[in-house]
C-alpha positions as CSV (number, residue, x, y, z in Angstrom):
1,X,-9.3,-6.6,0.7
2,X,-11.0,-3.7,-0.2
3,X,-10.4,-0.6,0.3
4,X,-12.1,0.7,3.4
5,X,-10.7,-2.7,5.5
6,X,-6.9,-1.8,4.1
7,X,-7.6,1.9,5.4
8,X,-9.0,0.5,9.1
9,X,-5.6,-2.9,8.7
10,X,-3.3,0.3,9.0
11,X,-5.5,2.6,11.3
12,X,-5.1,-0.1,13.8
13,X,-0.8,-0.8,12.8
14,X,0.3,3.8,13.7
15,X,-3.1,5.5,14.2
16,X,-3.8,7.0,11.2
17,X,-5.4,7.2,7.6
18,X,-0.9,6.6,6.0
19,X,-1.7,6.3,1.7
20,X,-0.5,3.9,-0.5
21,X,2.0,3.4,-3.2
22,X,3.1,1.4,-5.3
23,X,6.4,1.0,-7.2
24,X,8.7,-1.2,-9.4
25,X,11.7,-1.5,-8.8
26,X,13.7,-2.8,-11.5
27,X,12.3,-6.6,-11.7
28,X,9.8,-6.5,-8.7
29,X,6.7,-4.4,-7.1
30,X,7.0,-3.6,-3.4
31,X,3.8,-1.1,-1.8
32,X,5.3,1.7,0.0
33,X,3.9,2.9,3.4
34,X,3.5,7.1,3.0
35,X,4.2,9.7,5.2
36,X,1.7,11.5,4.4
37,X,-2.1,11.0,5.8
38,X,-5.3,11.4,5.6
39,X,-5.9,13.4,8.7
40,X,-3.1,16.0,8.1
41,X,-4.0,19.5,6.5
42,X,-1.9,19.1,3.0
43,X,-2.9,15.6,2.4
44,X,-3.6,16.8,-1.6
45,X,-6.3,13.8,-1.7
46,X,-10.5,13.8,-0.3
47,X,-11.8,10.4,2.4
48,X,-13.2,10.0,-1.6
49,X,-10.1,9.8,-3.3
50,X,-8.0,8.7,-1.1
51,X,-10.5,5.9,-0.5
52,X,-10.6,4.8,-4.3
53,X,-6.7,4.8,-3.8
54,X,-6.6,2.7,-1.7
55,X,-9.3,0.6,-2.9
56,X,-7.5,-0.4,-6.1
57,X,-4.0,-1.0,-4.7
58,X,-6.6,-3.6,-3.1
59,X,-8.0,-4.4,-6.1
60,X,-4.0,-5.7,-6.8
61,X,-2.6,-6.7,-3.8
62,X,-6.1,-9.6,-5.1
63,X,-5.3,-9.8,-8.1
64,X,-2.1,-11.2,-7.2
65,X,-2.6,-12.8,-3.9
66,X,-0.7,-11.1,-1.5
67,X,-3.5,-9.8,1.0
68,X,-2.8,-11.7,3.6
69,X,1.5,-11.2,2.9
70,X,0.9,-7.5,2.7
71,X,-1.7,-7.6,6.2
72,X,0.8,-10.2,8.0
73,X,3.9,-7.9,7.3
74,X,1.7,-4.9,8.4
75,X,0.7,-6.1,11.7
76,X,4.4,-7.3,12.4
77,X,7.0,-4.5,10.9
78,X,8.6,-2.2,13.7
79,X,8.8,0.3,10.9
80,X,6.7,3.4,10.6
81,X,6.4,6.0,7.9
82,X,8.5,9.6,8.8
83,X,8.7,12.3,6.6
84,X,10.8,11.3,4.3
85,X,10.8,7.6,5.1
86,X,8.3,4.9,3.3
87,X,7.2,1.6,5.5
88,X,8.4,-0.8,2.4
89,X,6.0,-4.2,2.3
90,X,7.5,-6.8,-0.3
91,X,5.4,-8.3,-2.4
92,X,6.3,-11.8,-3.9
93,X,3.9,-12.2,-7.1
94,X,5.8,-14.2,-8.5
95,X,5.8,-14.9,-12.1
96,X,2.6,-12.5,-12.7
97,X,5.2,-9.2,-11.1
98,X,6.6,-10.1,-15.3
99,X,2.9,-9.3,-16.9
100,X,2.7,-6.7,-14.7
101,X,6.2,-4.8,-15.6
102,X,5.4,-5.5,-18.4
103,X,2.1,-3.9,-18.7
104,X,3.7,-1.2,-17.4
105,X,6.1,0.0,-20.2
């Protein structure tokens, strides 16, 4: 998956280029689809910076083997990002999460 493909999945589901971030919660990692999106005048990133961020996130998804899991979650969730409320995507990355958590310490 590339950043552009991830953007396409997000736009197909919700109609906007929502931001996505990785978060560490105790001993697990989640992806959060944030309520801010590229098409907003107040969005802090340029389109190139936004695509770079999505590219990094997509690379993590590929490395962890969760690309299909993320695609399926986005396509089937009934949740929608809204002001102050992100859509949380749990990532089942198994033992690799500990490896990533140690790298971030």
